[in-house]
C-alpha positions in Angstrom: 70.7 -47.9 -24.3 71.7 -49.2 -27.8 69.0 -50.7 -30.0 71.0 -53.8 -30.8 72.2 -56.2 -28.1 75.9 -56.5 -28.9 77.6 -57.6 -25.7 78.1 -61.4 -25.6 76.7 -63.2 -22.6 80.1 -64.7 -21.9 81.6 -61.3 -21.3 78.9 -60.0 -19.0 79.8 -59.6 -15.3 76.2 -59.1 -14.2 72.9 -60.7 -15.3 71.7 -59.3 -18.6 69.3 -56.4 -17.9 66.8 -57.1 -20.6 66.8 -60.9 -20.2 63.0 -61.1 -19.5 62.3 -59.2 -22.8 64.7 -61.6 -24.5 62.7 -64.5 -23.0 59.6 -63.1 -24.6 61.3 -63.1 -28.1 62.5 -66.6 -27.6 59.1 -67.9 -26.5 57.5 -66.2 -29.5 60.0 -67.9 -31.8 59.2 -71.2 -30.2 55.5 -70.6 -30.4 55.3 -70.4 -34.2 57.5 -73.5 -34.7 55.2 -75.6 -32.6 52.0 -74.0 -34.0 53.1 -75.0 -37.5 52.5 -78.6 -36.4 49.2 -78.2 -34.6 47.5 -75.6 -36.8 47.6 -77.9 -39.9 45.4 -80.4 -38.1 42.5 -77.9 -38.3 43.4 -76.8 -41.9 43.6 -80.4 -43.1 40.0 -80.7 -44.3 40.2 -77.6 -46.5 43.5 -78.6 -47.9 42.2 -82.1 -48.6 39.3 -80.7 -50.6 41.2 -78.0 -52.4 44.2 -80.2 -53.4 42.4 -83.5 -53.7 44.7 -85.1 -51.2 44.6 -88.8 -50.5 45.1 -90.1 -47.0 48.7 -90.8 -47.8 49.2 -87.3 -49.3 47.8 -85.7 -46.2 50.1 -87.8 -44.0 53.1 -86.5 -45.8 51.9 -82.9 -45.9 51.9 -83.1 -42.1 55.0 -85.2 -41.7 57.3 -83.5 -44.2 57.7 -80.9 -41.5 58.4 -83.4 -38.8 61.1 -85.5 -40.4 63.7 -82.7 -40.9 62.6 -81.0 -37.7 63.4 -84.0 -35.6 66.4 -85.3 -37.6 68.4 -82.1 -37.8 68.0 -80.5 -34.3 71.0 -82.2 -32.7 73.5 -81.2 -35.4 72.1 -77.7 -35.9 72.2 -77.1 -32.1 75.9 -78.0 -32.1 76.5 -75.6 -35.0 74.7 -72.9 -33.1 76.9 -73.5 -30.1 80.1 -73.2 -32.1 79.3 -70.2 -34.3 76.4 -68.2 -32.8 73.3 -69.2 -31.0 71.5 -65.9 -31.8 72.7 -66.1 -35.4 71.2 -69.6 -35.6 67.9 -68.2 -34.3 67.8 -65.4 -36.8 68.8 -67.7 -39.7 66.2 -70.3 -38.7 63.4 -67.8 -38.5 64.3 -66.5 -42.0 64.3 -70.0 -43.4 61.0 -70.7 -41.6 59.5 -67.5 -43.0 60.7 -68.4 -46.5 59.1 -71.9 -46.4 55.9 -70.3 -45.1 55.7 -67.8 -48.0 56.2 -70.7 -50.4 53.5 -72.8 -48.7 51.0 -70.0 -48.9 51.5 -69.6 -52.7 51.7 -73.1 -54.1 48.7 -75.2 -55.2 50.3 -78.6 -55.9 50.7 -81.3 -53.3 54.4 -81.9 -54.0 55.2 -78.2 -53.6 53.3 -78.0 -50.3 55.4 -80.9 -49.1 58.6 -79.1 -50.1 57.4 -75.9 -48.4 56.7 -77.8 -45.2 60.1 -79.5 -45.3 61.8 -76.1 -45.7 59.8 -74.9 -42.7 60.9 -78.0 -40.8 64.6 -77.2 -41.5 64.0 -73.7 -40.2 62.3 -75.0 -37.1 65.2 -77.4 -36.5 67.5 -74.4 -36.3 65.1 -72.2 -34.2 64.0 -74.6 -31.5 67.3 -75.7 -29.9 68.6 -72.2 -30.3 65.7 -70.8 -28.2 66.3 -73.3 -25.4 70.1 -72.8 -25.4 69.7 -69.1 -25.3 67.3 -69.3 -22.4 69.8 -71.2 -20.4 72.8 -69.1 -21.5 71.1 -65.7 -20.8 69.6 -66.4 -17.4 71.6 -66.8 -14.2 71.2 -70.2 -12.6 69.0 -68.8 -9.8 66.4 -67.8 -12.5 66.8 -70.6 -15.0 64.0 -72.8 -13.7 61.5 -69.9 -14.0 62.7 -69.2 -17.5 62.5 -72.8 -18.6 59.1 -73.1 -17.1 57.9 -70.2 -19.3 59.6 -71.9 -22.3 57.9 -75.2 -21.6 54.5 -73.5 -21.0 54.8 -71.9 -24.4 55.2 -75.2 -26.1 52.1 -76.4 -24.4 50.2 -73.2 -25.2 51.2 -73.6 -28.9 49.4 -77.0 -29.0 46.1 -75.2 -28.3 46.7 -71.8 -29.9 47.7 -73.3 -33.3 44.2 -74.8 -34.0 42.6 -71.6 -32.6 44.6 -69.2 -34.9 44.2 -71.6 -37.9 40.4 -71.8 -37.3 40.1 -68.0 -37.0 41.9 -67.5 -40.3 39.9 -70.2 -42.1 36.7 -68.4 -41.3 37.4 -65.8 -44.0 40.5 -67.0 -45.8 41.9 -70.0 -47.7 44.2 -72.5 -46.1 47.2 -70.7 -47.4 46.6 -68.0 -44.8 47.7 -70.5 -42.1 51.1 -70.5 -43.7 51.3 -66.8 -44.3 50.5 -65.8 -40.7 53.9 -67.1 -39.7 55.8 -64.6 -41.8 55.2 -61.3 -39.8 55.7 -63.2 -36.5 59.0 -64.7 -37.7 60.2 -61.2 -38.9 59.2 -59.7 -35.6 61.2 -62.5 -34.0 64.2 -61.6 -36.1 64.0 -57.9 -35.1 63.4 -58.8 -31.5 66.4 -61.2 -31.5 68.8 -58.6 -32.8 67.5 -55.9 -30.4 66.9 -57.9 -27.2 68.7 -61.3 -27.3 72.4 -61.1 -26.5 75.0 -62.9 -28.7 76.1 -66.2 -27.3 78.4 -69.1 -28.3 80.4 -71.8 -26.7 83.8 -70.9 -25.5 86.7 -73.2 -26.4 84.6 -75.6 -28.4 86.6 -77.9 -30.6 85.8 -79.2 -34.1 82.2 -80.3 -34.6 81.8 -84.1 -34.8 80.2 -84.1 -38.3 80.4 -87.9 -38.7 78.4 -88.3 -35.5 76.0 -85.6 -36.6 75.5 -87.4 -40.0 74.8 -90.7 -38.2 72.3 -89.0 -35.9 70.5 -87.5 -38.9 70.3 -90.9 -40.7 69.2 -92.7 -37.5 66.4 -90.3 -36.4 65.2 -89.5 -40.0 65.0 -93.2 -40.9 63.3 -94.1 -37.6 60.6 -91.4 -38.1 60.1 -92.4 -41.8 59.6 -96.0 -40.8 57.2 -95.1 -37.9 55.1 -92.9 -40.3 55.1 -95.0 -43.4 55.0 -98.5 -42.0 51.8 -98.3 -40.0 50.1 -96.1 -42.6 51.0 -97.8 -45.9 52.1 -101.3 -44.7 55.5 -102.7 -43.9 56.8 -103.0 -47.5 60.3 -102.6 -48.7 60.6 -98.9 -48.0 59.6 -98.8 -44.3 61.4 -102.1 -43.5 64.6 -100.8 -45.1 64.3 -97.5 -43.2 63.8 -99.4 -39.9 67.0 -101.5 -40.6 68.9 -98.4 -41.5 67.8 -96.7 -38.2 68.9 -99.7 -36.2 72.3 -100.0 -37.9 72.7 -96.2 -37.7 72.0 -96.2 -34.0 74.6 -98.9 -33.3 77.1 -97.0 -35.5 76.3 -93.7 -33.8 76.8 -95.1 -30.3 80.1 -96.9 -31.3 81.4 -93.7 -32.9 80.5 -91.4 -30.1 82.0 -93.7 -27.5 85.4 -93.5 -29.3 85.4 -89.9 -30.4 87.4 -87.5 -28.2 84.8 -84.7 -28.7 81.5 -86.4 -29.5 78.5 -84.7 -30.9 76.6 -86.3 -28.0 78.2 -88.0 -25.1 76.0 -91.2 -25.0 77.4 -92.0 -21.6 74.8 -89.5 -20.3 72.1 -92.0 -20.9 73.6 -94.0 -18.0 72.9 -91.1 -15.7 69.4 -91.6 -14.3 68.2 -88.0 -14.0 69.0 -87.4 -17.6 67.7 -90.6 -19.1 64.5 -90.5 -16.9 63.8 -87.0 -18.0 64.3 -87.8 -21.6 61.9 -90.7 -21.4 59.3 -88.5 -19.6 59.4 -85.9 -22.4 59.2 -88.6 -25.1 56.3 -90.5 -23.5 54.3 -87.4 -22.6 54.4 -85.9 -26.1 53.7 -89.4 -27.6 50.3 -89.2 -25.9 49.7 -85.4 -26.2 50.1 -85.1 -29.9 48.0 -88.2 -30.6 45.1 -86.9 -28.5 45.1 -83.5 -30.2 45.3 -85.4 -33.6 42.1 -87.4 -33.1 40.2 -85.1 -30.7 40.2 -82.3 -33.3 38.9 -84.8 -35.9 36.1 -85.9 -33.6 35.1 -82.3 -32.9 35.1 -81.4 -36.6 33.7 -84.5 -38.3 31.5 -86.1 -35.6 30.3 -83.1 -33.6 30.3 -80.8 -36.7 32.2 -77.9 -35.3 33.8 -75.5 -37.7 37.6 -74.7 -37.7 37.3 -71.7 -35.4 34.9 -73.4 -33.0 37.2 -76.4 -32.8 40.2 -74.1 -31.9 38.2 -72.3 -29.2 37.2 -75.6 -27.6 40.9 -76.5 -27.2 41.5 -73.5 -25.0 40.9 -75.3 -21.7 44.0 -77.3 -22.5 46.0 -74.1 -22.7 44.6 -72.8 -19.4 45.5 -76.0 -17.7 49.0 -75.8 -19.0 49.4 -72.4 -17.3 47.9 -73.8 -14.1 50.3 -76.7 -14.1 53.3 -74.4 -14.9 52.4 -72.2 -11.9 52.1 -75.3 -9.6 55.4 -76.8 -10.7 57.1 -73.5 -10.2 55.9 -73.5 -6.5 56.1 -77.2 -5.8 59.2 -78.5 -7.5 61.7 -76.7 -5.2 59.8 -78.2 -2.2 59.0 -81.7 -3.5 61.7 -82.4 -6.0 61.8 -83.3 -9.7 60.7 -86.9 -9.5 57.3 -86.3 -7.8 56.3 -83.6 -10.2 57.4 -85.5 -13.4 55.8 -88.8 -12.3 52.6 -87.0 -11.1 52.3 -85.2 -14.4 52.7 -88.4 -16.3 50.1 -90.2 -14.1 47.6 -87.4 -14.6 48.2 -87.4 -18.4 47.7 -91.2 -18.4 44.5 -91.0 -16.5 43.3 -88.4 -19.0 44.1 -90.7 -21.9 42.1 -93.5 -20.2 39.1 -91.2 -19.8 38.9 -91.0 -23.5 38.1 -94.8 -23.7 34.5 -93.8 -22.7 34.0 -91.9 -26.0 31.1 -93.2 -28.1 28.8 -92.0 -30.8 26.7 -90.0 -28.4 29.6 -88.2 -26.7 29.6 -84.4 -26.7 32.3 -81.8 -26.3 31.9 -82.0 -22.5 33.3 -85.5 -22.6 36.6 -84.1 -24.0 37.0 -81.2 -21.5 38.2 -83.2 -18.5 40.7 -85.3 -20.5 42.2 -82.3 -22.3 42.5 -80.3 -19.1 44.2 -83.2 -17.4 46.7 -83.5 -20.3 47.3 -79.7 -20.1 47.8 -79.8 -16.3 50.1 -82.8 -16.8 52.2 -81.0 -19.4 52.6 -77.9 -17.1 53.6 -80.1 -14.1 56.1 -82.4 -15.8 57.8 -80.9 -18.8 59.5 -77.9 -17.1 61.4 -79.9 -14.5 62.2 -82.6 -17.0 63.6 -80.0 -19.5 65.5 -78.2 -16.7 67.1 -81.5 -15.7 68.1 -82.3 -19.3 69.6 -78.9 -19.9 71.4 -79.1 -16.5 73.2 -82.2 -17.7 75.1 -80.2 -20.3 78.0 -77.8 -19.7 77.7 -74.2 -21.0 79.6 -75.1 -24.2 77.0 -77.7 -25.2 73.7 -75.9 -24.6 72.7 -76.1 -28.2 73.3 -79.8 -28.2 71.3 -80.0 -25.0 68.4 -78.1 -26.5 68.6 -80.4 -29.6 68.5 -83.5 -27.5 65.5 -82.3 -25.5 63.6 -81.1 -28.6 64.4 -84.3 -30.5 62.8 -86.3 -27.7 59.8 -84.0 -27.8 59.4 -84.1 -31.6 60.2 -87.9 -31.8 57.6 -88.6 -29.2 55.0 -86.5 -31.0 55.7 -88.1 -34.4 55.6 -91.6 -33.0 52.4 -90.9 -31.1 50.6 -89.6 -34.3 52.1 -92.4 -36.4 51.5 -95.3 -34.1 48.2 -94.3 -32.4 47.0 -92.7 -35.7 47.5 -96.0 -37.4 45.7 -97.9 -34.6 42.8 -95.4 -34.9 42.6 -96.0 -38.6 42.6 -99.8 -38.2 39.9 -99.7 -35.5 37.8 -97.3 -37.6 38.0 -99.5 -40.7 37.2 -102.7 -38.8 34.2 -101.2 -37.1 32.8 -99.6 -40.2 33.1 -102.9 -42.1 31.1 -104.6 -39.4 28.4 -101.9 -39.3 28.0 -101.4 -43.0 28.8 -104.8 -44.4 27.9 -105.0 -48.1 25.3 -102.3 -48.0 27.6 -99.9 -49.9 29.2 -100.6 -53.3 32.7 -102.0 -52.9 34.4 -98.9 -54.4 32.4 -96.6 -52.1 33.2 -98.8 -49.1 36.9 -98.7 -49.8 36.8 -94.9 -50.0 34.8 -94.6 -46.8 37.3 -96.7 -44.9 40.1 -94.4 -45.8 39.2 -91.8 -43.1 36.3 -90.3 -41.2 36.3 -87.4 -43.7 36.2 -89.7 -46.6 33.4 -91.7 -45.0 31.2 -88.6 -44.6 31.9 -87.6 -48.2 30.6 -91.0 -49.3 27.5 -90.5 -47.1 26.9 -87.2 -48.8 27.1 -88.8 -52.3 24.6 -91.4 -51.1 22.2 -88.6 -50.1 22.4 -87.2 -53.6 21.6 -90.6 -55.2 17.9 -90.9 -56.0 18.0 -94.6 -55.6 19.3 -94.4 -52.0 17.6 -91.5 -50.3 18.1 -89.6 -47.0 17.4 -92.5 -44.7 20.2 -94.6 -46.2 22.5 -91.6 -46.2 21.8 -90.9 -42.5 22.5 -94.6 -41.7 25.9 -94.2 -43.4 26.6 -91.1 -41.4 25.7 -92.8 -38.2 27.9 -95.8 -39.1 30.9 -93.5 -39.8 30.4 -91.6 -36.5 30.1 -94.8 -34.5 33.1 -96.3 -36.2 35.3 -93.3 -35.5 34.1 -93.0 -31.9 34.9 -96.7 -31.5 38.4 -96.0 -33.0 39.0 -93.2 -30.5 38.0 -95.3 -27.6 40.2 -98.3 -28.6 43.1 -96.1 -29.5 42.9 -94.3 -26.2 43.0 -97.7 -24.4 46.2 -98.7 -26.1 47.7 -95.2 -25.7 46.8 -95.2 -22.0 48.5 -98.6 -21.6 51.6 -97.3 -23.3 51.7 -94.1 -21.2 51.1 -96.1 -18.0 54.1 -98.3 -18.9 56.1 -95.2 -19.6 55.1 -93.7 -16.2 56.2 -96.9 -14.5 59.5 -96.8 -16.4 60.2 -93.2 -15.5 59.2 -93.9 -11.9 61.9 -96.6 -11.8 64.6 -94.7 -13.6 64.4 -91.2 -12.0 66.3 -91.0 -8.7 65.1 -89.4 -5.5 66.1 -86.0 -4.3 69.5 -87.2 -3.1 70.3 -88.5 -6.5 69.3 -85.2 -8.1 71.4 -83.2 -5.7 74.4 -85.3 -6.5 73.7 -85.0 -10.2 73.3 -81.2 -10.0 76.5 -80.9 -8.0 78.7 -82.6 -10.6 81.0 -80.2 -12.3 80.5 -80.3 -16.1 76.8 -81.1 -15.8 75.8 -77.6 -16.7 77.8 -76.1 -13.8 81.2 -74.7 -13.2 83.4 -76.1 -10.5 82.6 -73.2 -8.2 78.8 -73.5 -8.8 79.1 -77.2 -8.0 80.8 -76.5 -4.7 78.1 -74.1 -3.8 75.4 -76.6 -4.7 77.1 -79.3 -2.6 77.4 -76.8 0.3 73.6 -76.1 0.3 72.4 -79.7 -0.4 74.9 -81.7 1.6 75.5 -83.8 -1.5 78.7 -85.8 -1.6 80.6 -87.0 -4.6 
């Protein structure tokens, strides 16, 4: 058996023999791109201290990865379709590794932001390529299992990222959380060449670069406005970005409706299985990423856990993801997509509402049930939703399909952290002001209101002041803890309401089993005409 996989998927007459090994490579590649987002949350305190980051600086260290990641996936997915999906995967992993090396070596905020942005570009190539290769490599009878494994990996990465980051930070500087990506990415490159078969679209016309550019401008501007507006105020920059996003969206839709070979056929959004599944992915990751964002801060700053201890305490979420994935693999064929997706969203919403009970006296045990519910919900809902989205695209547009799915995922996560993170900050500042009043100097009070970490730093300075003493310092610590716990509870209430509304919308939009059977039987929606006829024969669906 040759070392390099060289026979294109399109020329194979039988299912690819090493497809499950190929899936392992694809999941590993996905794992590090998602981990790059979640691992930084645990490393943030060390980076803030070492680089002297302000709250705004830290926001952009985190989000400089997110903006190119979300904005470029649709275009880069299409380019991978046309030229080489495996080639895109390899190139993306190399770019990602290069950005990681740079991030581990620099010691200036602006250079860290650049390194993260380079990593985001690499991730935008990798993520849609992994999903399109999963669908292209596996026969239709096995795709659901393969996509379930892919979706479970994205959930696993949410919990594993903080764990790996915490383990490294026990003995190494924060740069190690970048450098760990390099050997994994290089292993992914070797594995891709050896185990993942070449694949590209057959008969694909010219790429719609105008539509691609409009999608980049629209998504990039939207994410910038969502991040910067709530955090820094709705000044000229965020408002301009919001206007550009709105105009870009209108122009994108108008262009795609007229183009003979659009980057994305926007008419798909009128198809209920597709649009409902897209909304499910967006709303779910809106809540998931926000909860991880502020739960890790509570564990570190309020409960005092170290980086590794925090990562370990997120593992129940990962276990629940695997349980949900196993259940959805057994139940979706029997119950259908809609019950699984809606049930998952409902469980995730209930988990969010449980966090409204958090207060200053809460312990780690108060977070276990909500995190397990969110993990179970992810396992139940995301795989069938992703399977439906990818099933809406013909074989020639699998990269675009992967880009669309992953844009919904990343956009939801970015909006969740931006919107709910801003609400958390507002609630924290308001409660801290009420608790402390004028008992701190004005300058110290402004610093303390910036974040929970800044508030605890101010309390530490109070403890070192001979005129204040330990009693006043402890009062400041208690006020910061209480204010942050209040912020978590209030933010979870708003987040729960948003997720509940999202669940109701998805419930209304997704069709029942008959609607899904008809959707899956349509030629061109990820099937050939012969496959469509077979599906209709077994489901009794009519056109």
